[in-house]
C-alpha atoms as one frame of an Amber mdcrd trajectory, in Angstrom:
protein
   0.772  -6.902  14.683  -2.731  -7.722  15.800  -5.774  -5.697  14.849  -6.398
  -4.164  11.449  -4.076  -3.334   8.583  -5.490  -1.037   5.956  -4.189  -1.479
   2.365  -5.255   0.873  -0.384  -4.789   0.521  -4.090  -5.118   3.690  -6.179
  -5.381   4.030  -9.938  -1.654   4.062 -10.566   0.093   1.588 -12.875   1.931
  -1.176 -11.056  -1.213  -2.573  -9.510   0.658  -5.883  -9.179   2.577  -4.289
  -6.290  -0.606  -4.120  -4.259  -1.569  -7.634  -5.300   1.779  -9.121  -4.315
   1.586  -7.251  -0.991  -1.844  -8.791  -0.261  -0.477 -12.214  -1.198   2.532
 -11.751   1.045   0.329 -10.785   4.020  -1.631 -14.054   3.912   0.451 -15.999
   6.488   0.000 -13.144   8.981  -3.809 -13.008   8.771  -6.256 -14.894  10.846
  -7.245 -15.461  14.467  -3.777 -15.071  15.822  -2.788 -12.292  13.394  -4.577
  -9.313  11.974  -7.407  -8.386   9.636  -6.695  -6.860   6.237  -9.116  -4.245
   4.921  -8.620  -3.232   1.305  -9.811   0.097  -0.139  -9.659   0.622  -3.903
 -11.354   2.240  -6.773 -12.657   0.967 -10.086  -9.541   2.243 -11.936  -7.250
   0.196  -9.658  -9.220  -2.923 -10.451  -9.148  -2.306 -14.213  -5.392  -1.636
 -14.130  -4.840  -4.918 -12.249  -6.881  -6.745 -14.843  -4.923  -5.057 -17.706
  -1.460  -5.538 -16.221  -1.767  -8.959 -14.517  -5.028 -10.525 -15.650  -6.349
 -10.558 -12.074  -9.952  -9.647 -11.254 -11.633  -8.207  -8.252 -12.923 -11.626
  -7.020  -9.363 -12.831  -6.618  -8.542  -9.711  -4.597 -11.551 -10.227  -2.372
 -10.168 -13.667  -1.531  -7.016 -12.088  -0.147  -8.629  -9.715   2.309 -11.057
  -9.763   5.155 -12.978  -6.845   3.797 -12.940  -4.873   0.534 -14.428  -1.412
   0.319 -14.592   1.002  -2.582 -13.230   4.517  -2.185 -16.709   5.916  -2.649
 -17.753   4.327   0.665 -16.978   7.359   2.740 -19.417   6.166   5.440 -17.140
   3.299   6.402 -16.129   3.224  10.046 -12.424   3.586   9.212 -13.154   7.146
   8.029 -13.275   8.146  11.690 -10.345   8.306  14.064 -12.563   6.739  16.726
 -12.123   3.359  14.939  -8.571   2.203  14.988  -6.351   0.435  12.534  -2.694
  -0.261  13.240  -1.152   0.905   9.956  -2.065   1.981   6.431  -0.194   1.113
   3.287  -1.183   2.779  -0.030   0.220   0.523  -2.710   0.515   1.623  -5.436
   0.073   5.294  -4.538  -0.571   7.664  -7.383   1.071  11.104  -7.339  -2.443
  12.633  -7.304  -3.305  10.677  -4.094  -0.012  11.684  -2.439  -0.592  15.305
  -3.343  -4.172  15.213  -1.990  -2.952  13.717   1.323  -0.315  16.480   1.522
  -2.939  19.143   0.960  -5.406  17.648   3.468  -7.911  16.763   0.822 -10.038
  13.838   1.986 -12.381  13.350  -0.972 -12.494   9.511  -0.949 -12.093   6.746
   1.567  -8.396   6.287   0.902  -7.453   9.965   1.345  -9.774  10.193   4.373
  -8.132   7.174   6.048  -4.688   8.627   5.276  -5.808  11.846   6.978  -6.942
   9.775   9.980  -3.624   7.906  10.077  -1.710  11.189  10.133  -3.810  12.962
  12.745  -3.838   9.844  15.006  -0.065   9.348  14.473  -0.492   5.850  12.975
   2.035   4.321  10.576   1.340   5.460   7.011   3.332   4.120   4.049   3.007
   5.521   0.544   4.386   3.162  -2.180   4.655   5.763  -4.851   4.540   4.432
  -8.451   5.155   7.172 -10.925   8.164   8.445 -12.827   9.359  11.003 -13.390
   8.004  13.008 -10.475   7.063  16.633 -10.930   8.448  19.357  -8.631   5.040
  19.864  -6.893   4.807  16.132  -6.197   8.377  15.935  -4.938   7.526  18.852
  -2.617   4.448  17.039  -1.357   6.426  13.869  -0.699   9.101  15.874   1.078
   6.503  17.482   3.351   4.791  14.158   4.065   8.115  12.604   4.996   8.890
  15.431   7.354   5.520  14.686   8.997   6.371  11.065   9.648   4.871   9.394
   6.576   7.126   6.683   5.080   7.694   7.384   1.384   8.636   4.144  -0.343
   9.023   4.464  -4.088   8.245   1.254  -6.000  11.922   0.684  -6.595  12.660
  -2.851  -5.493  16.245  -4.044  -5.117  17.634  -6.417  -7.688  20.094  -8.175
  -5.356  19.200 -11.700  -4.320  16.826 -12.266  -7.163  17.421 -15.316  -9.368
  15.169 -14.057 -12.085  14.187 -10.403 -11.742  10.904 -10.574 -13.687   8.154
  -8.079 -13.069   6.306 -10.451 -10.793   9.334 -11.323  -8.726  10.265  -7.627
  -8.360   6.726  -6.826  -7.244   6.737  -9.673  -4.710  10.159  -8.563  -3.386
   8.869  -5.058  -2.802   5.932  -6.566  -0.942   8.452  -8.104   1.491  10.215
  -4.772   1.963   6.830  -3.072   2.677   6.245  -5.727   5.364   9.685  -4.972
   6.807   8.753  -1.289   7.079   5.578  -1.998   9.099   7.366  -4.537  11.313
   5.996  -7.804   9.872   8.395 -10.725   9.696   8.605 -12.398   6.343  10.835
 -14.701   4.281  10.095 -12.909   1.021  12.501  -9.957   1.170  15.793 -10.516
  -0.594  18.450  -9.679   1.947  21.732  -8.090   0.872  24.513 -10.600   1.427
  27.954  -9.320   0.518  29.985 -11.849  -1.441  27.041 -14.011  -2.466
């Protein structure tokens, strides 16, 4: 992939999933790779600080550009400015439901709307349990429309020490698989091992 990859972090718990994804993307960035643009809100940053002790400055060091959700005037809010794929990680059920309803009230939901209308790859890493019937219905509809629904349910196989951090990093590798990025992070199922 060359061009731009848009990663969004919403105010769902499991902010470490987004952080591990950004870390996993590092080798693919740069002049011969792609640019990573991060959209997030203040709640996502506070959850990341609470759950992993990681601040916004550390996130900024992992991306080419960081934009807050309130920045609706950003060029990516228009379909005339392209990005190759969008990953919302973690994706709150509220964000998924807004996307399903066509509500574009912040930069993340607007960019998701752009991704859908322009037929770009859109991956929602949903991090909430249990899921209500309305949210399940929204996810079902989004899936029918071509959105990849990827619950934050990483596999346990191939992990030597399935700690929270290792699980979050392993899911980052699986997300990269979904958008077609090679990586050596994903634990691969090996029968008999």
